[in-house]
Residue frames as qw, qx, qy, qz and C-alpha x, y, z in Angstrom:
[[0.360, -0.602, 0.194, 0.686, 137.99, 136.38, 113.88],
 [0.279, 0.057, 0.646, 0.708, 137.91, 136.12, 110.07],
 [0.030, 0.725, 0.649, 0.228, 134.20, 137.12, 109.95],
 [0.240, -0.868, -0.207, 0.381, 134.94, 140.24, 112.04],
 [0.348, -0.407, 0.381, 0.754, 137.87, 141.18, 109.89],
 [0.214, 0.356, 0.723, 0.552, 135.64, 140.85, 106.83],
 [0.098, -0.865, -0.490, 0.036, 133.00, 143.12, 108.37],
 [0.321, -0.741, 0.054, 0.587, 135.67, 145.67, 109.27],
 [0.340, -0.116, 0.573, 0.736, 137.04, 145.56, 105.69],
 [0.087, 0.584, 0.716, 0.373, 133.47, 146.12, 104.44],
 [0.006, -0.504, -0.043, -0.863, 133.27, 149.34, 106.46],
 [0.634, -0.638, -0.402, -0.171, 131.52, 148.18, 109.63],
 [0.058, -0.651, 0.510, -0.559, 132.69, 149.58, 112.99],
 [0.728, -0.153, -0.664, 0.074, 133.38, 146.99, 115.68],
 [0.389, -0.669, 0.299, -0.559, 132.76, 147.23, 119.40],
 [0.475, 0.039, -0.843, 0.249, 134.16, 144.79, 121.99],
 [0.587, -0.554, -0.107, -0.581, 131.34, 144.41, 124.52],
 [0.853, -0.510, -0.008, -0.112, 131.79, 143.18, 128.12],
 [0.506, 0.625, -0.491, 0.336, 135.49, 143.77, 128.07],
 [0.129, -0.522, 0.688, -0.488, 137.32, 141.94, 130.79],
 [0.675, -0.079, 0.608, -0.410, 134.95, 138.96, 131.03],
 [0.846, 0.294, 0.427, -0.127, 134.47, 135.73, 129.15],
 [0.744, 0.363, 0.348, 0.440, 135.57, 135.90, 125.51],
 [0.181, 0.950, 0.040, 0.250, 136.14, 139.68, 125.66],
 [0.780, -0.478, 0.036, 0.402, 139.77, 139.52, 126.50],
 [0.180, -0.791, 0.339, 0.477, 143.04, 141.38, 126.01],
 [0.467, -0.077, 0.756, 0.452, 143.91, 138.85, 123.29],
 [0.368, 0.683, 0.605, 0.179, 140.90, 139.91, 121.21],
 [0.019, -0.947, -0.022, 0.321, 141.90, 143.52, 121.66],
 [0.309, -0.557, 0.598, 0.486, 145.25, 142.61, 120.03],
 [0.439, 0.121, 0.832, 0.318, 143.83, 140.38, 117.32],
 [0.216, 0.678, 0.640, 0.291, 140.92, 142.45, 115.97],
 [0.198, 0.152, 0.006, 0.968, 140.89, 146.15, 115.11],
 [0.136, -0.691, -0.704, 0.095, 138.04, 147.22, 117.30],
 [0.126, 0.585, 0.143, 0.789, 136.73, 150.77, 117.14],
 [0.446, -0.570, 0.157, -0.672, 135.22, 150.84, 120.64],
 [0.420, -0.003, -0.860, 0.290, 135.46, 148.98, 123.89],
 [0.554, -0.577, -0.080, -0.595, 132.76, 148.64, 126.64],
 [0.069, 0.280, -0.829, 0.479, 133.95, 147.77, 130.18],
 [0.475, -0.360, -0.789, -0.150, 131.71, 145.17, 131.73],
 [0.433, -0.685, -0.065, -0.582, 129.41, 146.28, 134.46],
 [0.861, -0.391, -0.290, 0.145, 130.78, 143.85, 136.97],
 [0.592, 0.046, -0.207, 0.777, 133.91, 146.03, 137.21],
 [0.084, -0.519, -0.077, -0.847, 131.91, 149.29, 137.34],
 [0.681, -0.577, -0.334, -0.303, 129.82, 147.85, 140.17],
 [0.805, -0.358, -0.250, 0.401, 132.99, 147.40, 142.26],
 [0.306, 0.588, -0.097, 0.743, 134.23, 150.97, 141.81],
 [0.292, -0.675, 0.211, -0.644, 134.95, 152.69, 145.11],
 [0.914, -0.370, -0.158, -0.046, 135.53, 149.45, 147.01],
 [0.284, -0.841, 0.458, 0.035, 139.17, 150.53, 147.35],
 [0.636, -0.286, 0.697, 0.167, 140.35, 147.46, 145.52],
 [0.447, -0.011, 0.761, 0.470, 140.12, 145.49, 142.35],
 [0.364, 0.762, 0.535, -0.021, 137.11, 147.12, 140.76],
 [0.040, 0.949, -0.095, -0.298, 138.91, 150.44, 140.51],
 [0.358, -0.507, 0.666, 0.415, 142.20, 148.84, 139.44],
 [0.501, 0.273, 0.764, 0.300, 140.51, 146.76, 136.69],
 [0.319, 0.882, 0.341, -0.056, 138.60, 149.82, 135.30],
 [0.103, -0.882, 0.314, 0.337, 141.79, 151.92, 135.30],
 [0.469, -0.271, 0.750, 0.378, 143.73, 149.10, 133.63],
 [0.498, 0.519, 0.672, 0.179, 141.11, 148.66, 130.90],
 [0.188, 0.960, 0.122, -0.170, 141.04, 152.39, 130.27],
 [0.253, -0.726, 0.515, 0.380, 144.84, 152.51, 130.01],
 [0.526, -0.001, 0.779, 0.340, 144.94, 149.54, 127.59],
 [0.433, 0.722, 0.534, 0.084, 142.24, 150.93, 125.36],
 [0.049, 0.960, -0.093, -0.260, 143.94, 154.40, 125.37],
 [0.409, -0.492, 0.635, 0.434, 147.23, 152.69, 124.36],
 [0.424, 0.265, 0.782, 0.371, 145.40, 151.34, 121.29],
 [0.101, 0.097, -0.167, -0.976, 143.65, 154.71, 120.76],
 [0.281, -0.379, -0.807, -0.355, 140.22, 153.13, 121.31],
 [0.332, -0.396, 0.173, -0.839, 137.40, 154.96, 123.05],
 [0.222, -0.122, -0.932, 0.261, 135.70, 153.27, 126.05],
 [0.532, -0.441, -0.178, -0.700, 132.22, 153.13, 127.43],
 [0.038, -0.121, 0.860, -0.493, 131.61, 152.00, 130.98],
 [0.493, -0.314, -0.670, -0.458, 128.53, 149.80, 131.31],
 [0.596, -0.486, -0.635, 0.073, 126.20, 149.69, 134.26],
 [0.173, 0.169, -0.345, 0.907, 126.84, 153.10, 135.81],
 [0.350, -0.618, -0.691, -0.136, 124.19, 153.37, 138.50],
 [0.423, -0.775, -0.307, 0.353, 125.47, 156.07, 140.85],
 [0.182, 0.967, -0.126, 0.123, 126.88, 159.59, 140.72],
 [0.521, -0.688, 0.486, 0.139, 129.93, 158.27, 142.64],
 [0.781, 0.103, 0.535, 0.306, 130.62, 155.71, 139.90],
 [0.480, 0.811, 0.226, 0.246, 130.25, 158.36, 137.21],
 [0.132, -0.955, 0.261, -0.039, 132.67, 160.75, 139.05],
 [0.658, -0.462, 0.554, 0.218, 135.24, 157.99, 139.65],
 [0.745, 0.362, 0.475, 0.298, 135.12, 156.98, 136.01],
 [0.262, 0.949, 0.041, 0.169, 135.50, 160.60, 134.90],
 [0.356, -0.845, 0.392, 0.071, 138.52, 160.98, 137.18],
 [0.729, -0.180, 0.596, 0.283, 140.00, 157.88, 135.52],
 [0.014, 0.382, -0.534, -0.754, 139.60, 159.48, 132.08],
 [0.152, 0.354, 0.893, 0.232, 136.44, 157.62, 131.01],
 [0.197, 0.194, 0.014, -0.961, 134.10, 160.14, 129.29],
 [0.577, -0.024, -0.498, -0.647, 131.42, 157.72, 128.21],
 [0.146, -0.033, 0.906, -0.396, 129.03, 155.69, 130.21],
 [0.547, -0.238, -0.525, -0.606, 125.67, 153.98, 130.09],
 [0.302, -0.171, -0.876, 0.334, 123.39, 152.97, 132.90],
 [0.258, -0.721, -0.641, -0.062, 120.54, 153.69, 135.23],
 [0.332, -0.437, -0.199, 0.812, 122.37, 156.73, 136.64],
 [0.042, 0.131, -0.335, -0.932, 121.29, 158.57, 133.52],
 [0.641, 0.095, -0.117, -0.753, 118.13, 156.72, 132.55],
 [0.617, 0.044, 0.771, -0.150, 116.26, 153.48, 132.70],
 [0.154, 0.121, 0.785, 0.588, 115.42, 151.86, 129.33],
 [0.350, 0.530, 0.376, -0.675, 112.50, 153.70, 127.67],
 [0.604, 0.580, 0.533, 0.119, 110.45, 153.72, 124.50],
 [0.489, 0.249, 0.254, 0.796, 111.79, 155.86, 121.61],
 [0.055, -0.787, -0.326, -0.521, 109.26, 158.65, 122.09],
 [0.572, -0.814, -0.078, 0.065, 110.14, 159.11, 125.73],
 [0.737, -0.207, 0.166, 0.622, 113.86, 158.87, 124.98],
 [0.354, 0.485, 0.288, 0.746, 113.57, 161.59, 122.27],
 [0.282, -0.878, -0.216, -0.322, 111.68, 163.84, 124.69],
 [0.729, -0.602, -0.002, 0.325, 114.38, 163.25, 127.36],
 [0.637, 0.063, 0.244, 0.729, 117.12, 164.11, 124.82],
 [0.128, 0.714, 0.308, 0.616, 115.30, 167.23, 123.68],
 [0.496, -0.856, -0.132, -0.070, 115.05, 168.42, 127.30],
 [0.748, -0.420, 0.132, 0.497, 118.74, 167.76, 127.90],
 [0.529, 0.283, 0.309, 0.737, 119.78, 169.55, 124.76],
 [0.040, -0.796, -0.272, -0.539, 117.74, 172.61, 125.60],
 [0.614, -0.770, -0.121, 0.123, 119.05, 172.85, 129.18],
 [0.210, 0.873, -0.390, 0.207, 122.13, 175.11, 129.59],
 [0.718, 0.200, -0.599, 0.292, 125.22, 173.17, 130.54],
 [0.098, 0.319, -0.583, 0.741, 125.62, 174.99, 133.86],
 [0.627, -0.222, 0.178, -0.725, 122.02, 174.12, 134.93],
 [0.786, 0.053, -0.588, -0.180, 122.46, 170.34, 134.60]]
């Protein structure tokens, strides 16, 4: 905790990764001034099951919003997951739905193509 607070004081931005699992708990969200939260992929994988996955994602989004912290959903693999997260108010995601990991030159080419494509054509 002290080391993170020192980094924050030195100007570093802090992200809480894998929120909702292991050490990434609500207590840490209260104790440390995080700049960003990433919802763990285990919750995203359960989206649309009509149960706990959706409820946990919505809860994490509401908690982060109450603190004014932006959220990224990890492990988004389907269009359905992306749509559900958007409907819940999550506007950031990462996962295979958009792209598999790739070398920098391929990633830059992918970004260039996306930036040149008109928004309505995506």
